[in-house]
C-alpha positions in Angstrom: 0.0 0.0 0.0 1.4 3.4 -1.0 0.4 6.9 -0.3 -0.4 7.3 -4.0 -2.8 4.4 -3.8 -4.5 5.8 -0.7 -4.8 9.4 -2.1 -6.1 8.1 -5.4 -8.9 6.1 -3.8 -11.4 9.0 -4.0 -11.3 12.7 -4.9 -11.9 13.8 -1.3 -10.3 12.7 2.0 -12.7 13.6 4.9 -10.8 15.1 7.9 -12.7 13.7 10.9 -12.8 14.9 14.5 -14.3 12.2 16.8 -15.6 13.6 20.0 -17.8 10.6 21.0 -16.3 7.1 20.4 -19.7 5.6 19.8 -20.0 7.8 16.7 -16.8 6.6 15.1 -17.9 3.5 13.3 -21.3 4.6 12.1 -19.8 7.9 10.9 -16.9 6.2 9.1 -19.3 3.6 7.6 -21.5 6.4 6.2 -18.5 8.2 4.7 -17.2 4.9 3.2 -20.6 3.8 1.9 -20.8 7.3 0.2 -17.7 6.5 -1.7 -14.9 8.1 0.4 -12.5 5.3 0.9 -9.6 7.0 2.7 -10.5 8.5 6.1 -8.3 10.8 8.1 -9.0 10.8 11.9 -7.4 13.7 13.6 -5.6 13.0 16.9 -7.2 16.1 18.5 -9.5 14.3 20.9 -8.8 11.7 23.7 -10.8 9.0 21.9 -9.1 9.4 18.5 -6.6 6.6 18.7 -9.3 4.1 19.9 -11.6 5.4 17.1 -9.0 4.4 14.5 -8.8 0.9 16.0 -12.6 0.6 16.0 -13.0 1.9 12.4 -10.3 -0.4 11.1 -11.9 -3.4 12.7 -15.3 -2.5 11.3 -14.2 -1.4 7.9 -11.2 -3.4 6.8 -11.6 -2.2 3.2 -11.2 1.4 4.1 -7.9 3.3 4.4 -7.9 4.6 7.9 -5.3 7.2 8.7 -4.4 9.7 11.5 -4.1 13.4 11.1 -2.4 16.1 13.2 0.6 13.9 13.7 3.0 16.5 15.1 5.6 14.7 17.3 6.9 11.4 18.6 3.9 10.9 20.9 1.3 11.3 18.1 3.4 9.3 15.7 3.7 6.4 18.1 0.0 6.6 18.9 -0.7 6.3 15.2 1.5 3.2 14.9 0.0 1.6 18.0 -3.5 2.3 16.6 -2.6 0.5 13.3 -3.0 3.6 11.1 -2.8 2.9 7.4 -1.3 6.3 6.8 -0.3 9.5 8.7 -0.8 13.1 7.9 1.0 16.1 9.4 0.1 19.8 9.1 3.8 20.6 8.7 7.1 18.9 9.3 10.1 19.0 11.6 13.3 17.0 11.7 12.0 14.7 14.4 9.0 13.7 12.2 11.2 13.3 9.1 13.4 10.8 11.0 10.4 8.9 12.4 8.7 8.8 9.0 11.9 7.4 7.4 12.1 4.7 10.1 8.5 3.5 9.5 6.8 1.6 6.6 3.5 3.5 7.2 2.9 6.0 4.4 3.4 9.5 5.6 1.9 12.7 4.1 3.8 15.7 5.5 2.4 19.2 5.2 4.0 22.2 3.3 2.8 25.7 2.4 5.8 27.3 0.6 8.1 26.4 -2.3 11.0 26.1 0.2 9.1 23.5 2.3 8.1 21.6 -0.8 11.7 21.6 -2.0 13.0 20.4 1.3 10.5 17.5 1.5 11.1 16.6 -2.1 14.8 16.3 -1.3 14.0 13.8 1.4 12.1 11.7 -1.2 8.5 12.8 -0.6 6.6 12.9 -3.8 3.2 13.5 -2.2 2.5 16.3 0.2 -0.4 17.9 2.1 -0.8 21.6 1.1 -1.9 23.3 4.3 -3.6 25.6 5.1 -4.8 25.5 1.4 -7.1 28.5 1.1 -5.1 30.7 3.5 -1.8 29.8 1.8 -2.9 31.0 -1.6 -5.3 28.4 -2.8 -5.4 26.8 -6.2 -3.4 29.7 -7.8 -0.5 29.1 -5.4 -0.5 25.3 -6.1 -0.5 26.0 -9.8 2.5 28.3 -9.4 4.4 25.7 -7.4 3.7 23.1 -10.1 5.6 25.1 -12.6 9.1 24.7 -11.2 8.4 21.6 -9.1 6.0 19.5 -11.2 7.2 16.2 -9.8 5.5 16.8 -6.4 1.7 16.0 -6.1 -0.6 17.4 -3.4 -3.6 16.8 -1.2 -4.6 20.4 -0.4 -6.5 20.8 2.9 -7.9 23.7 4.8 -10.9 25.8 4.0 -11.9 23.8 0.9 -15.6 23.5 0.2 -17.7 21.5 -2.3 -17.7 24.7 -4.4 -14.0 25.2 -4.5 -12.8 21.6 -4.6 -13.1 21.3 -8.4 -10.6 24.2 -8.8 -8.0 22.2 -7.0 -8.8 18.9 -8.6 -8.4 20.5 -12.1 -4.7 21.0 -11.4 -2.2 18.5 -12.7 -0.4 18.4 -9.4 -3.4 17.7 -7.2 -4.4 14.1 -6.5 -7.3 14.7 -4.1 -8.4 17.3 -1.5 -9.0 17.1 2.2 -12.3 18.5 3.6 -14.8 18.7 6.4 -17.9 20.0 4.6 -19.5 16.5 4.6 -19.1 16.3 8.4 -21.9 18.5 9.4 -21.8 18.7 13.3 -25.6 18.9 13.6 -26.1 15.8 11.5 -23.5 14.0 13.6 -25.1 15.1 16.8 -28.4 13.8 15.6 -26.8 10.6 14.3 -28.2 11.2 10.9 -25.9 8.8 9.1 -28.0 8.7 6.0 -27.6 12.4 5.5 -23.9 12.1 6.0 -23.7 9.3 3.5 -25.5 11.5 0.9 -23.0 14.3 1.5 -20.2 11.8 1.2 -21.6 10.5 -2.1 -21.8 14.1 -3.4 -18.1 14.6 -2.4 -17.0 11.4 -4.0 -18.4 12.5 -7.3 -16.6 15.9 -7.3 -14.4 16.4 -10.4 
């Protein structure tokens, strides 16, 4: 399993925050049934690591990864949870060394040409572009693609159903990350059917 395979599974990777562990599996199932095959669970809540384990057990065909991997603690928590991939909002030397020592696909974040060049020099061909909208959006990524065409991106941060196609139209974008299909009110009401409908809409974005 490669990061390319994971990112190519669907046009959108939902960025999931799990507050209540009981919501993890039904929410993930709704997203997966809607066509979103790679799921990023952010390690921002106390139940996140357990949620990854539960989702992986319930949906073995899904790619279940961790987000907000920022240091050795969150990296090790991801490994222990059995994450299929890891995503970081940025990168530091500690994370680079940890990523090189692990076989788990790692998607480091970058927002500038210098960061992209540094990560490319370490062998990373796929990067997270974050925070996408705040860092210049699709025009910025298109500009980076001129001198550094070999690097492909999953832009995340402020992207909506309306703006996703602008990114997906770029040659250096494989998929986008988003949260618009994760409506908090629908999750609170456990309206998994509505979440699945939003996921299906996202899975058909071009």
